[in-house]
PDB file of the backbone (N, CA, C, O) and the ligand in Angstrom, with CONECT records:
HET     ZN  A 101       1
ATOM      1  N   MET A   1     -22.326 -84.949 -12.051  1.00  0.00           N
ATOM      2  CA  MET A   1     -21.135 -84.223 -12.518  1.00  0.00           C
ATOM      3  C   MET A   1     -20.828 -83.057 -11.595  1.00  0.00           C
ATOM      4  O   MET A   1     -21.716 -82.505 -10.945  1.00  0.00           O
ATOM      5  N   LYS A   2     -19.603 -82.708 -11.554  1.00  0.00           N
ATOM      6  CA  LYS A   2     -19.229 -81.551 -10.741  1.00  0.00           C
ATOM      7  C   LYS A   2     -19.543 -80.262 -11.505  1.00  0.00           C
ATOM      8  O   LYS A   2     -19.498 -80.212 -12.735  1.00  0.00           O
ATOM      9  N   THR A   3     -19.854 -79.244 -10.745  1.00  0.00           N
ATOM     10  CA  THR A   3     -20.055 -77.957 -11.387  1.00  0.00           C
ATOM     11  C   THR A   3     -18.696 -77.386 -11.778  1.00  0.00           C
ATOM     12  O   THR A   3     -17.668 -77.774 -11.221  1.00  0.00           O
ATOM     13  N   THR A   4     -18.697 -76.483 -12.716  1.00  0.00           N
ATOM     14  CA  THR A   4     -17.433 -75.868 -13.108  1.00  0.00           C
ATOM     15  C   THR A   4     -16.908 -75.025 -11.958  1.00  0.00           C
ATOM     16  O   THR A   4     -17.692 -74.449 -11.205  1.00  0.00           O
ATOM     17  N   PRO A   5     -15.614 -74.948 -11.818  1.00  0.00           N
ATOM     18  CA  PRO A   5     -15.044 -74.151 -10.725  1.00  0.00           C
ATOM     19  C   PRO A   5     -15.432 -72.685 -10.878  1.00  0.00           C
ATOM     20  O   PRO A   5     -15.498 -72.166 -11.992  1.00  0.00           O
ATOM     21  N   THR A   6     -15.680 -72.039  -9.784  1.00  0.00           N
ATOM     22  CA  THR A   6     -15.962 -70.610  -9.840  1.00  0.00           C
ATOM     23  C   THR A   6     -14.676 -69.864 -10.100  1.00  0.00           C
ATOM     24  O   THR A   6     -13.588 -70.424  -9.971  1.00  0.00           O
ATOM     25  N   SER A   7     -14.794 -68.606 -10.466  1.00  0.00           N
ATOM     26  CA  SER A   7     -13.593 -67.819 -10.713  1.00  0.00           C
ATOM     27  C   SER A   7     -12.785 -67.693  -9.430  1.00  0.00           C
ATOM     28  O   SER A   7     -11.559 -67.596  -9.469  1.00  0.00           O
ATOM     29  N   GLN A   8     -13.471 -67.694  -8.298  1.00  0.00           N
ATOM     30  CA  GLN A   8     -12.755 -67.614  -7.022  1.00  0.00           C
ATOM     31  C   GLN A   8     -11.878 -68.846  -6.831  1.00  0.00           C
ATOM     32  O   GLN A   8     -10.747 -68.747  -6.355  1.00  0.00           O
ATOM     33  N   ASP A   9     -12.402 -69.983  -7.199  1.00  0.00           N
ATOM     34  CA  ASP A   9     -11.604 -71.208  -7.088  1.00  0.00           C
ATOM     35  C   ASP A   9     -10.383 -71.124  -7.981  1.00  0.00           C
ATOM     36  O   ASP A   9      -9.283 -71.526  -7.602  1.00  0.00           O
ATOM     37  N   ARG A  10     -10.599 -70.594  -9.171  1.00  0.00           N
ATOM     38  CA  ARG A  10      -9.500 -70.483 -10.128  1.00  0.00           C
ATOM     39  C   ARG A  10      -8.452 -69.510  -9.601  1.00  0.00           C
ATOM     40  O   ARG A  10      -7.251 -69.754  -9.715  1.00  0.00           O
ATOM     41  N   CYS A  11      -8.916 -68.410  -9.028  1.00  0.00           N
ATOM     42  CA  CYS A  11      -7.993 -67.416  -8.485  1.00  0.00           C
ATOM     43  C   CYS A  11      -7.169 -68.031  -7.373  1.00  0.00           C
ATOM     44  O   CYS A  11      -5.964 -67.795  -7.274  1.00  0.00           O
ATOM     45  N   ARG A  12      -7.812 -68.807  -6.551  1.00  0.00           N
ATOM     46  CA  ARG A  12      -7.119 -69.433  -5.436  1.00  0.00           C
ATOM     47  C   ARG A  12      -6.050 -70.392  -5.943  1.00  0.00           C
ATOM     48  O   ARG A  12      -4.927 -70.422  -5.440  1.00  0.00           O
ATOM     49  N   ALA A  13      -6.422 -71.166  -6.940  1.00  0.00           N
ATOM     50  CA  ALA A  13      -5.458 -72.103  -7.524  1.00  0.00           C
ATOM     51  C   ALA A  13      -4.300 -71.339  -8.145  1.00  0.00           C
ATOM     52  O   ALA A  13      -3.146 -71.761  -8.075  1.00  0.00           O
ATOM     53  N   LEU A  14      -4.627 -70.215  -8.749  1.00  0.00           N
ATOM     54  CA  LEU A  14      -3.583 -69.432  -9.400  1.00  0.00           C
ATOM     55  C   LEU A  14      -2.594 -68.880  -8.389  1.00  0.00           C
ATOM     56  O   LEU A  14      -1.389 -68.848  -8.638  1.00  0.00           O
ATOM     57  N   LEU A  15      -3.104 -68.450  -7.259  1.00  0.00           N
ATOM     58  CA  LEU A  15      -2.213 -67.934  -6.220  1.00  0.00           C
ATOM     59  C   LEU A  15      -1.242 -69.021  -5.774  1.00  0.00           C
ATOM     60  O   LEU A  15      -0.064 -68.762  -5.525  1.00  0.00           O
ATOM     61  N   GLU A  16      -1.758 -70.232  -5.680  1.00  0.00           N
ATOM     62  CA  GLU A  16      -0.881 -71.326  -5.280  1.00  0.00           C
ATOM     63  C   GLU A  16       0.163 -71.592  -6.363  1.00  0.00           C
ATOM     64  O   GLU A  16       1.313 -71.915  -6.066  1.00  0.00           O
ATOM     65  N   GLU A  17      -0.255 -71.451  -7.624  1.00  0.00           N
ATOM     66  CA  GLU A  17       0.682 -71.646  -8.722  1.00  0.00           C
ATOM     67  C   GLU A  17       1.734 -70.542  -8.735  1.00  0.00           C
ATOM     68  O   GLU A  17       2.897 -70.778  -9.062  1.00  0.00           O
ATOM     69  N   LEU A  18       1.310 -69.340  -8.376  1.00  0.00           N
ATOM     70  CA  LEU A  18       2.258 -68.217  -8.349  1.00  0.00           C
ATOM     71  C   LEU A  18       3.416 -68.513  -7.407  1.00  0.00           C
ATOM     72  O   LEU A  18       4.568 -68.177  -7.682  1.00  0.00           O
ATOM     73  N   SER A  19       3.088 -69.134  -6.316  1.00  0.00           N
ATOM     74  CA  SER A  19       4.117 -69.485  -5.347  1.00  0.00           C
ATOM     75  C   SER A  19       5.138 -70.424  -5.979  1.00  0.00           C
ATOM     76  O   SER A  19       6.341 -70.304  -5.748  1.00  0.00           O
ATOM     77  N   ARG A  20       4.640 -71.352  -6.776  1.00  0.00           N
ATOM     78  CA  ARG A  20       5.556 -72.282  -7.460  1.00  0.00           C
ATOM     79  C   ARG A  20       6.261 -71.577  -8.602  1.00  0.00           C
ATOM     80  O   ARG A  20       7.406 -71.886  -8.932  1.00  0.00           O
ATOM     81  N   PHE A  21       5.561 -70.626  -9.198  1.00  0.00           N
ATOM     82  CA  PHE A  21       6.154 -69.840 -10.283  1.00  0.00           C
ATOM     83  C   PHE A  21       7.399 -69.111  -9.792  1.00  0.00           C
ATOM     84  O   PHE A  21       8.414 -69.042 -10.485  1.00  0.00           O
ATOM     85  N   ILE A  22       7.299 -68.574  -8.591  1.00  0.00           N
ATOM     86  CA  ILE A  22       8.416 -67.860  -7.992  1.00  0.00           C
ATOM     87  C   ILE A  22       9.606 -68.790  -7.838  1.00  0.00           C
ATOM     88  O   ILE A  22      10.757 -68.382  -7.995  1.00  0.00           O
ATOM     89  N   ASP A  23       9.314 -70.034  -7.532  1.00  0.00           N
ATOM     90  CA  ASP A  23      10.392 -71.009  -7.360  1.00  0.00           C
ATOM     91  C   ASP A  23      10.834 -71.616  -8.692  1.00  0.00           C
ATOM     92  O   ASP A  23      11.746 -72.442  -8.731  1.00  0.00           O
ATOM     93  N   GLY A  24      10.186 -71.206  -9.773  1.00  0.00           N
ATOM     94  CA  GLY A  24      10.552 -71.736 -11.088  1.00  0.00           C
ATOM     95  C   GLY A  24      10.150 -73.187 -11.268  1.00  0.00           C
ATOM     96  O   GLY A  24      10.822 -73.942 -11.972  1.00  0.00           O
ATOM     97  N   GLU A  25       9.047 -73.579 -10.630  1.00  0.00           N
ATOM     98  CA  GLU A  25       8.660 -74.992 -10.667  1.00  0.00           C
ATOM     99  C   GLU A  25       7.524 -75.281 -11.645  1.00  0.00           C
ATOM    100  O   GLU A  25       7.136 -76.436 -11.826  1.00  0.00           O
ATOM    101  N   LEU A  26       6.997 -74.249 -12.265  1.00  0.00           N
ATOM    102  CA  LEU A  26       5.859 -74.470 -13.161  1.00  0.00           C
ATOM    103  C   LEU A  26       6.311 -75.042 -14.499  1.00  0.00           C
ATOM    104  O   LEU A  26       7.361 -74.675 -15.026  1.00  0.00           O
ATOM    105  N   THR A  27       5.502 -75.943 -15.035  1.00  0.00           N
ATOM    106  CA  THR A  27       5.767 -76.451 -16.376  1.00  0.00           C
ATOM    107  C   THR A  27       5.262 -75.433 -17.391  1.00  0.00           C
ATOM    108  O   THR A  27       4.560 -74.486 -17.033  1.00  0.00           O
ATOM    109  N   GLY A  28       5.616 -75.627 -18.641  1.00  0.00           N
ATOM    110  CA  GLY A  28       5.177 -74.712 -19.689  1.00  0.00           C
ATOM    111  C   GLY A  28       3.665 -74.636 -19.771  1.00  0.00           C
ATOM    112  O   GLY A  28       3.098 -73.553 -19.918  1.00  0.00           O
ATOM    113  N   ALA A  29       3.010 -75.787 -19.676  1.00  0.00           N
ATOM    114  CA  ALA A  29       1.547 -75.818 -19.774  1.00  0.00           C
ATOM    115  C   ALA A  29       0.917 -75.078 -18.603  1.00  0.00           C
ATOM    116  O   ALA A  29      -0.079 -74.374 -18.767  1.00  0.00           O
ATOM    117  N   GLU A  30       1.498 -75.240 -17.435  1.00  0.00           N
ATOM    118  CA  GLU A  30       0.966 -74.564 -16.250  1.00  0.00           C
ATOM    119  C   GLU A  30       1.123 -73.053 -16.375  1.00  0.00           C
ATOM    120  O   GLU A  30       0.243 -72.283 -15.991  1.00  0.00           O
ATOM    121  N   ARG A  31       2.248 -72.660 -16.913  1.00  0.00           N
ATOM    122  CA  ARG A  31       2.481 -71.222 -17.092  1.00  0.00           C
ATOM    123  C   ARG A  31       1.491 -70.640 -18.087  1.00  0.00           C
ATOM    124  O   ARG A  31       0.958 -69.550 -17.884  1.00  0.00           O
ATOM    125  N   ARG A  32       1.248 -71.379 -19.168  1.00  0.00           N
ATOM    126  CA  ARG A  32       0.306 -70.889 -20.180  1.00  0.00           C
ATOM    127  C   ARG A  32      -1.087 -70.759 -19.587  1.00  0.00           C
ATOM    128  O   ARG A  32      -1.792 -69.781 -19.835  1.00  0.00           O
ATOM    129  N   SER A  33      -1.473 -71.750 -18.804  1.00  0.00           N
ATOM    130  CA  SER A  33      -2.785 -71.722 -18.171  1.00  0.00           C
ATOM    131  C   SER A  33      -2.882 -70.532 -17.216  1.00  0.00           C
ATOM    132  O   SER A  33      -3.925 -69.887 -17.112  1.00  0.00           O
ATOM    133  N   MET A  34      -1.801 -70.260 -16.539  1.00  0.00           N
ATOM    134  CA  MET A  34      -1.769 -69.145 -15.602  1.00  0.00           C
ATOM    135  C   MET A  34      -1.898 -67.822 -16.359  1.00  0.00           C
ATOM    136  O   MET A  34      -2.671 -66.947 -15.969  1.00  0.00           O
ATOM    137  N   VAL A  35      -1.148 -67.691 -17.425  1.00  0.00           N
ATOM    138  CA  VAL A  35      -1.176 -66.459 -18.219  1.00  0.00           C
ATOM    139  C   VAL A  35      -2.571 -66.228 -18.786  1.00  0.00           C
ATOM    140  O   VAL A  35      -3.049 -65.095 -18.841  1.00  0.00           O
ATOM    141  N   ARG A  36      -3.218 -67.307 -19.206  1.00  0.00           N
ATOM    142  CA  ARG A  36      -4.558 -67.182 -19.769  1.00  0.00           C
ATOM    143  C   ARG A  36      -5.510 -66.616 -18.711  1.00  0.00           C
ATOM    144  O   ARG A  36      -6.320 -65.735 -18.999  1.00  0.00           O
ATOM    145  N   HIS A  37      -5.401 -67.121 -17.518  1.00  0.00           N
ATOM    146  CA  HIS A  37      -6.264 -66.614 -16.448  1.00  0.00           C
ATOM    147  C   HIS A  37      -5.928 -65.162 -16.134  1.00  0.00           C
ATOM    148  O   HIS A  37      -6.824 -64.349 -15.903  1.00  0.00           O
ATOM    149  N   LEU A  38      -4.670 -64.845 -16.124  1.00  0.00           N
ATOM    150  CA  LEU A  38      -4.258 -63.469 -15.806  1.00  0.00           C
ATOM    151  C   LEU A  38      -4.868 -62.483 -16.795  1.00  0.00           C
ATOM    152  O   LEU A  38      -5.245 -61.370 -16.428  1.00  0.00           O
ATOM    153  N   HIS A  39      -4.961 -62.904 -18.047  1.00  0.00           N
ATOM    154  CA  HIS A  39      -5.508 -62.010 -19.066  1.00  0.00           C
ATOM    155  C   HIS A  39      -6.988 -61.740 -18.857  1.00  0.00           C
ATOM    156  O   HIS A  39      -7.511 -60.722 -19.312  1.00  0.00           O
ATOM    157  N   SER A  40      -7.649 -62.640 -18.178  1.00  0.00           N
ATOM    158  CA  SER A  40      -9.093 -62.472 -17.997  1.00  0.00           C
ATOM    159  C   SER A  40      -9.446 -62.054 -16.581  1.00  0.00           C
ATOM    160  O   SER A  40     -10.623 -61.898 -16.256  1.00  0.00           O
ATOM    161  N   CYS A  41      -8.452 -61.875 -15.747  1.00  0.00           N
ATOM    162  CA  CYS A  41      -8.728 -61.572 -14.346  1.00  0.00           C
ATOM    163  C   CYS A  41      -7.832 -60.427 -13.866  1.00  0.00           C
ATOM    164  O   CYS A  41      -6.687 -60.657 -13.476  1.00  0.00           O
ATOM    165  N   PRO A  42      -8.345 -59.206 -13.894  1.00  0.00           N
ATOM    166  CA  PRO A  42      -7.545 -58.031 -13.500  1.00  0.00           C
ATOM    167  C   PRO A  42      -6.976 -58.156 -12.099  1.00  0.00           C
ATOM    168  O   PRO A  42      -5.866 -57.694 -11.833  1.00  0.00           O
ATOM    169  N   CYS A  43      -7.720 -58.768 -11.213  1.00  0.00           N
ATOM    170  CA  CYS A  43      -7.283 -58.900  -9.826  1.00  0.00           C
ATOM    171  C   CYS A  43      -5.995 -59.717  -9.744  1.00  0.00           C
ATOM    172  O   CYS A  43      -5.027 -59.294  -9.112  1.00  0.00           O
ATOM    173  N   CYS A  44      -5.986 -60.878 -10.378  1.00  0.00           N
ATOM    174  CA  CYS A  44      -4.809 -61.732 -10.361  1.00  0.00           C
ATOM    175  C   CYS A  44      -3.681 -61.096 -11.164  1.00  0.00           C
ATOM    176  O   CYS A  44      -2.508 -61.226 -10.814  1.00  0.00           O
ATOM    177  N   GLN A  45      -4.044 -60.413 -12.235  1.00  0.00           N
ATOM    178  CA  GLN A  45      -3.052 -59.768 -13.073  1.00  0.00           C
ATOM    179  C   GLN A  45      -2.254 -58.763 -12.244  1.00  0.00           C
ATOM    180  O   GLN A  45      -1.027 -58.698 -12.318  1.00  0.00           O
ATOM    181  N   HIS A  46      -2.979 -57.995 -11.466  1.00  0.00           N
ATOM    182  CA  HIS A  46      -2.351 -56.991 -10.624  1.00  0.00           C
ATOM    183  C   HIS A  46      -1.401 -57.648  -9.623  1.00  0.00           C
ATOM    184  O   HIS A  46      -0.276 -57.193  -9.420  1.00  0.00           O
ATOM    185  N   LEU A  47      -1.868 -58.699  -9.020  1.00  0.00           N
ATOM    186  CA  LEU A  47      -1.063 -59.406  -8.027  1.00  0.00           C
ATOM    187  C   LEU A  47       0.190 -60.004  -8.661  1.00  0.00           C
ATOM    188  O   LEU A  47       1.297 -59.850  -8.145  1.00  0.00           O
ATOM    189  N   ALA A  48      -0.003 -60.685  -9.786  1.00  0.00           N
ATOM    190  CA  ALA A  48       1.112 -61.342 -10.451  1.00  0.00           C
ATOM    191  C   ALA A  48       2.125 -60.316 -10.931  1.00  0.00           C
ATOM    192  O   ALA A  48       3.333 -60.549 -10.886  1.00  0.00           O
ATOM    193  N   HIS A  49       1.625 -59.191 -11.386  1.00  0.00           N
ATOM    194  CA  HIS A  49       2.512 -58.144 -11.873  1.00  0.00           C
ATOM    195  C   HIS A  49       3.445 -57.667 -10.754  1.00  0.00           C
ATOM    196  O   HIS A  49       4.648 -57.506 -10.959  1.00  0.00           O
ATOM    197  N   GLY A  50       2.878 -57.451  -9.596  1.00  0.00           N
ATOM    198  CA  GLY A  50       3.671 -56.999  -8.463  1.00  0.00           C
ATOM    199  C   GLY A  50       4.728 -58.015  -8.082  1.00  0.00           C
ATOM    200  O   GLY A  50       5.875 -57.662  -7.805  1.00  0.00           O
ATOM    201  N   LEU A  51       4.334 -59.276  -8.072  1.00  0.00           N
ATOM    202  CA  LEU A  51       5.285 -60.322  -7.698  1.00  0.00           C
ATOM    203  C   LEU A  51       6.358 -60.481  -8.766  1.00  0.00           C
ATOM    204  O   LEU A  51       7.532 -60.691  -8.464  1.00  0.00           O
ATOM    205  N   LYS A  52       5.934 -60.377 -10.011  1.00  0.00           N
ATOM    206  CA  LYS A  52       6.891 -60.559 -11.099  1.00  0.00           C
ATOM    207  C   LYS A  52       7.931 -59.446 -11.094  1.00  0.00           C
ATOM    208  O   LYS A  52       9.107 -59.677 -11.373  1.00  0.00           O
ATOM    209  N   GLN A  53       7.488 -58.250 -10.775  1.00  0.00           N
ATOM    210  CA  GLN A  53       8.428 -57.140 -10.691  1.00  0.00           C
ATOM    211  C   GLN A  53       9.506 -57.431  -9.669  1.00  0.00           C
ATOM    212  O   GLN A  53      10.687 -57.162  -9.890  1.00  0.00           O
ATOM    213  N   THR A  54       9.086 -57.978  -8.563  1.00  0.00           N
ATOM    214  CA  THR A  54      10.034 -58.328  -7.510  1.00  0.00           C
ATOM    215  C   THR A  54      11.034 -59.352  -8.022  1.00  0.00           C
ATOM    216  O   THR A  54      12.237 -59.236  -7.793  1.00  0.00           O
ATOM    217  N   VAL A  55      10.516 -60.352  -8.719  1.00  0.00           N
ATOM    218  CA  VAL A  55      11.387 -61.398  -9.256  1.00  0.00           C
ATOM    219  C   VAL A  55      12.335 -60.822 -10.297  1.00  0.00           C
ATOM    220  O   VAL A  55      13.530 -61.117 -10.293  1.00  0.00           O
ATOM    221  N   ASP A  56      11.790 -59.995 -11.195  1.00  0.00           N
ATOM    222  CA  ASP A  56      12.604 -59.409 -12.260  1.00  0.00           C
ATOM    223  C   ASP A  56      13.721 -58.549 -11.686  1.00  0.00           C
ATOM    224  O   ASP A  56      14.856 -58.581 -12.162  1.00  0.00           O
ATOM    225  N   LEU A  57      13.388 -57.794 -10.677  1.00  0.00           N
ATOM    226  CA  LEU A  57      14.380 -56.923 -10.053  1.00  0.00           C
ATOM    227  C   LEU A  57      15.571 -57.738  -9.568  1.00  0.00           C
ATOM    228  O   LEU A  57      16.725 -57.355  -9.756  1.00  0.00           O
ATOM    229  N   CYS A  58      15.273 -58.850  -8.951  1.00  0.00           N
ATOM    230  CA  CYS A  58      16.324 -59.714  -8.432  1.00  0.00           C
ATOM    231  C   CYS A  58      17.166 -60.287  -9.557  1.00  0.00           C
ATOM    232  O   CYS A  58      18.391 -60.354  -9.457  1.00  0.00           O
ATOM    233  N   GLN A  59      16.497 -60.702 -10.634  1.00  0.00           N
ATOM    234  CA  GLN A  59      17.230 -61.306 -11.737  1.00  0.00           C
ATOM    235  C   GLN A  59      18.107 -60.273 -12.423  1.00  0.00           C
ATOM    236  O   GLN A  59      19.218 -60.581 -12.854  1.00  0.00           O
ATOM    237  N   LYS A  60      17.610 -59.052 -12.524  1.00  0.00           N
ATOM    238  CA  LYS A  60      18.413 -57.993 -13.129  1.00  0.00           C
ATOM    239  C   LYS A  60      19.622 -57.686 -12.257  1.00  0.00           C
ATOM    240  O   LYS A  60      20.677 -57.285 -12.750  1.00  0.00           O
ATOM    241  N   ALA A  61      19.452 -57.879 -10.969  1.00  0.00           N
ATOM    242  CA  ALA A  61      20.558 -57.608 -10.047  1.00  0.00           C
ATOM    243  C   ALA A  61      21.609 -58.698 -10.124  1.00  0.00           C
ATOM    244  O   ALA A  61      22.645 -58.613  -9.464  1.00  0.00           O
ATOM    245  N   GLY A  62      21.349 -59.723 -10.926  1.00  0.00           N
ATOM    246  CA  GLY A  62      22.370 -60.730 -11.161  1.00  0.00           C
ATOM    247  C   GLY A  62      22.154 -62.034 -10.431  1.00  0.00           C
ATOM    248  O   GLY A  62      22.955 -62.961 -10.547  1.00  0.00           O
ATOM    249  N   ALA A  63      21.075 -62.104  -9.679  1.00  0.00           N
ATOM    250  CA  ALA A  63      20.810 -63.341  -8.955  1.00  0.00           C
ATOM    251  C   ALA A  63      20.097 -64.318  -9.877  1.00  0.00           C
ATOM    252  O   ALA A  63      19.083 -63.975 -10.485  1.00  0.00           O
ATOM    253  N   THR A  64      20.617 -65.524  -9.981  1.00  0.00           N
ATOM    254  CA  THR A  64      19.955 -66.518 -10.810  1.00  0.00           C
ATOM    255  C   THR A  64      18.786 -67.126 -10.061  1.00  0.00           C
ATOM    256  O   THR A  64      17.806 -67.563 -10.665  1.00  0.00           O
ATOM    257  N   ARG A  65      18.894 -67.150  -8.767  1.00  0.00           N
ATOM    258  CA  ARG A  65      17.789 -67.623  -7.938  1.00  0.00           C
ATOM    259  C   ARG A  65      17.423 -66.521  -6.961  1.00  0.00           C
ATOM    260  O   ARG A  65      18.263 -65.708  -6.576  1.00  0.00           O
ATOM    261  N   LEU A  66      16.176 -66.506  -6.572  1.00  0.00           N
ATOM    262  CA  LEU A  66      15.754 -65.499  -5.616  1.00  0.00           C
ATOM    263  C   LEU A  66      16.426 -65.769  -4.277  1.00  0.00           C
ATOM    264  O   LEU A  66      16.560 -66.920  -3.861  1.00  0.00           O
ATOM    265  N   PRO A  67      16.842 -64.715  -3.613  1.00  0.00           N
ATOM    266  CA  PRO A  67      17.345 -64.902  -2.250  1.00  0.00           C
ATOM    267  C   PRO A  67      16.252 -65.529  -1.395  1.00  0.00           C
ATOM    268  O   PRO A  67      15.069 -65.230  -1.560  1.00  0.00           O
ATOM    269  N   GLY A  68      16.660 -66.392  -0.492  1.00  0.00           N
ATOM    270  CA  GLY A  68      15.675 -67.091   0.328  1.00  0.00           C
ATOM    271  C   GLY A  68      14.759 -66.144   1.070  1.00  0.00           C
ATOM    272  O   GLY A  68      13.569 -66.413   1.239  1.00  0.00           O
ATOM    273  N   ASP A  69      15.315 -65.047   1.505  1.00  0.00           N
ATOM    274  CA  ASP A  69      14.516 -64.101   2.282  1.00  0.00           C
ATOM    275  C   ASP A  69      13.393 -63.519   1.448  1.00  0.00           C
ATOM    276  O   ASP A  69      12.257 -63.405   1.907  1.00  0.00           O
ATOM    277  N   LEU A  70      13.721 -63.152   0.217  1.00  0.00           N
ATOM    278  CA  LEU A  70      12.708 -62.561  -0.650  1.00  0.00           C
ATOM    279  C   LEU A  70      11.640 -63.587  -0.993  1.00  0.00           C
ATOM    280  O   LEU A  70      10.447 -63.285  -1.013  1.00  0.00           O
ATOM    281  N   ARG A  71      12.090 -64.798  -1.261  1.00  0.00           N
ATOM    282  CA  ARG A  71      11.149 -65.861  -1.600  1.00  0.00           C
ATOM    283  C   ARG A  71      10.199 -66.112  -0.438  1.00  0.00           C
ATOM    284  O   ARG A  71       8.996 -66.297  -0.617  1.00  0.00           O
ATOM    285  N   THR A  72      10.772 -66.111   0.741  1.00  0.00           N
ATOM    286  CA  THR A  72       9.943 -66.334   1.927  1.00  0.00           C
ATOM    287  C   THR A  72       8.895 -65.237   2.053  1.00  0.00           C
ATOM    288  O   THR A  72       7.737 -65.505   2.374  1.00  0.00           O
ATOM    289  N   ARG A  73       9.314 -63.991   1.795  1.00  0.00           N
ATOM    290  CA  ARG A  73       8.373 -62.887   1.915  1.00  0.00           C
ATOM    291  C   ARG A  73       7.301 -62.940   0.843  1.00  0.00           C
ATOM    292  O   ARG A  73       6.132 -62.662   1.110  1.00  0.00           O
ATOM    293  N   ALA A  74       7.699 -63.297  -0.372  1.00  0.00           N
ATOM    294  CA  ALA A  74       6.726 -63.401  -1.454  1.00  0.00           C
ATOM    295  C   ALA A  74       5.715 -64.500  -1.142  1.00  0.00           C
ATOM    296  O   ALA A  74       4.513 -64.339  -1.356  1.00  0.00           O
ATOM    297  N   ARG A  75       6.219 -65.606  -0.638  1.00  0.00           N
ATOM    298  CA  ARG A  75       5.330 -66.709  -0.273  1.00  0.00           C
ATOM    299  C   ARG A  75       4.398 -66.299   0.858  1.00  0.00           C
ATOM    300  O   ARG A  75       3.218 -66.652   0.862  1.00  0.00           O
ATOM    301  N   ALA A  76       4.932 -65.558   1.811  1.00  0.00           N
ATOM    302  CA  ALA A  76       4.118 -65.120   2.940  1.00  0.00           C
ATOM    303  C   ALA A  76       2.987 -64.226   2.449  1.00  0.00           C
ATOM    304  O   ALA A  76       1.864 -64.286   2.948  1.00  0.00           O
ATOM    305  N   ARG A  77       3.308 -63.399   1.463  1.00  0.00           N
ATOM    306  CA  ARG A  77       2.299 -62.501   0.925  1.00  0.00           C
ATOM    307  C   ARG A  77       1.195 -63.291   0.224  1.00  0.00           C
ATOM    308  O   ARG A  77       0.011 -62.989   0.368  1.00  0.00           O
ATOM    309  N   ILE A  78       1.597 -64.290  -0.524  1.00  0.00           N
ATOM    310  CA  ILE A  78       0.622 -65.129  -1.212  1.00  0.00           C
ATOM    311  C   ILE A  78      -0.245 -65.856  -0.190  1.00  0.00           C
ATOM    312  O   ILE A  78      -1.465 -65.930  -0.335  1.00  0.00           O
ATOM    313  N   THR A  79       0.388 -66.380   0.823  1.00  0.00           N
ATOM    314  CA  THR A  79      -0.356 -67.092   1.860  1.00  0.00           C
ATOM    315  C   THR A  79      -1.368 -66.178   2.522  1.00  0.00           C
ATOM    316  O   THR A  79      -2.496 -66.577   2.814  1.00  0.00           O
ATOM    317  N   MET A  80      -0.941 -64.932   2.755  1.00  0.00           N
ATOM    318  CA  MET A  80      -1.831 -63.957   3.372  1.00  0.00           C
ATOM    319  C   MET A  80      -3.014 -63.680   2.462  1.00  0.00           C
ATOM    320  O   MET A  80      -4.153 -63.597   2.921  1.00  0.00           O
ATOM    321  N   LEU A  81      -2.741 -63.537   1.173  1.00  0.00           N
ATOM    322  CA  LEU A  81      -3.809 -63.260   0.219  1.00  0.00           C
ATOM    323  C   LEU A  81      -4.763 -64.440   0.133  1.00  0.00           C
ATOM    324  O   LEU A  81      -5.977 -64.273   0.018  1.00  0.00           O
ATOM    325  N   LEU A  82      -4.192 -65.626   0.192  1.00  0.00           N
ATOM    326  CA  LEU A  82      -5.035 -66.821   0.145  1.00  0.00           C
ATOM    327  C   LEU A  82      -5.959 -66.851   1.351  1.00  0.00           C
ATOM    328  O   LEU A  82      -7.123 -67.242   1.252  1.00  0.00           O
ATOM    329  N   ALA A  83      -5.427 -66.435   2.484  1.00  0.00           N
ATOM    330  CA  ALA A  83      -6.201 -66.505   3.714  1.00  0.00           C
ATOM    331  C   ALA A  83      -7.258 -65.397   3.770  1.00  0.00           C
ATOM    332  O   ALA A  83      -8.376 -65.619   4.233  1.00  0.00           O
ATOM    333  N   SER A  84      -6.895 -64.211   3.297  1.00  0.00           N
ATOM    334  CA  SER A  84      -7.822 -63.078   3.450  1.00  0.00           C
ATOM    335  C   SER A  84      -8.701 -62.888   2.226  1.00  0.00           C
ATOM    336  O   SER A  84      -9.872 -62.528   2.351  1.00  0.00           O
ATOM    337  N   GLY A  85      -8.141 -63.129   1.034  1.00  0.00           N
ATOM    338  CA  GLY A  85      -8.892 -62.815  -0.179  1.00  0.00           C
ATOM    339  C   GLY A  85      -9.902 -63.864  -0.574  1.00  0.00           C
ATOM    340  O   GLY A  85     -10.963 -63.544  -1.109  1.00  0.00           O
ATOM    341  N   ALA A  86      -9.578 -65.110  -0.315  1.00  0.00           N
ATOM    342  CA  ALA A  86     -10.479 -66.166  -0.751  1.00  0.00           C
ATOM    343  C   ALA A  86     -11.584 -66.397   0.274  1.00  0.00           C
ATOM    344  O   ALA A  86     -11.329 -66.458   1.477  1.00  0.00           O
ATOM    345  N   PRO A  87     -12.784 -66.523  -0.206  1.00  0.00           N
ATOM    346  CA  PRO A  87     -13.892 -66.795   0.715  1.00  0.00           C
ATOM    347  C   PRO A  87     -13.759 -68.199   1.298  1.00  0.00           C
ATOM    348  O   PRO A  87     -13.051 -69.046   0.754  1.00  0.00           O
ATOM    349  N   ALA A  88     -14.424 -68.420   2.369  1.00  0.00           N
ATOM    350  CA  ALA A  88     -14.390 -69.733   2.995  1.00  0.00           C
ATOM    351  C   ALA A  88     -14.829 -70.784   1.992  1.00  0.00           C
ATOM    352  O   ALA A  88     -15.767 -70.583   1.220  1.00  0.00           O
ATOM    353  N   ARG A  89     -14.138 -71.894   2.022  1.00  0.00           N
ATOM    354  CA  ARG A  89     -14.467 -72.952   1.075  1.00  0.00           C
ATOM    355  C   ARG A  89     -15.867 -73.485   1.317  1.00  0.00           C
ATOM    356  O   ARG A  89     -16.268 -73.756   2.449  1.00  0.00           O
ATOM    357  N   ARG A  90     -16.579 -73.623   0.250  1.00  0.00           N
ATOM    358  CA  ARG A  90     -17.948 -74.117   0.374  1.00  0.00           C
ATOM    359  C   ARG A  90     -17.974 -75.610   0.132  1.00  0.00           C
ATOM    360  O   ARG A  90     -17.362 -76.112  -0.812  1.00  0.00           O
ATOM    361  N   ARG A  91     -18.662 -76.289   0.963  1.00  0.00           N
ATOM    362  CA  ARG A  91     -18.884 -77.715   0.744  1.00  0.00           C
ATOM    363  C   ARG A  91     -20.360 -77.926   0.545  1.00  0.00           C
ATOM    364  O   ARG A  91     -21.146 -77.893   1.492  1.00  0.00           O
ATOM    365  N   SER A  92     -20.723 -78.140  -0.687  1.00  0.00           N
ATOM    366  CA  SER A  92     -22.165 -78.313  -0.940  1.00  0.00           C
ATOM    367  C   SER A  92     -22.432 -79.687  -1.508  1.00  0.00           C
ATOM    368  O   SER A  92     -23.582 -80.026  -1.788  1.00  0.00           O
TER     369      SER A  92
HETATM  370 ZN    ZN A 101      -8.105 -64.452 -10.822  1.00  0.00          ZN2+
END
């Protein structure tokens, strides 16, 4: 049997989901799973909060979709976090 994913694995998966969240591509179940993790993980909570603020700001400004430029920057930030924050993948 496989071992349970570490919290780092979960965080990494969540970051990838956040990218889809920004694009509005997450299903209800995926969003719930994400929120559950956020409640138990201050690190991801902080990250998601910052990104959500950016998204909310845009929506309040009247944009139904994020401007491509902002989306690109948000994605770039997530990619950077994935590259720097996550430890090298272990193959055991
Ligand atoms: Zn996390």
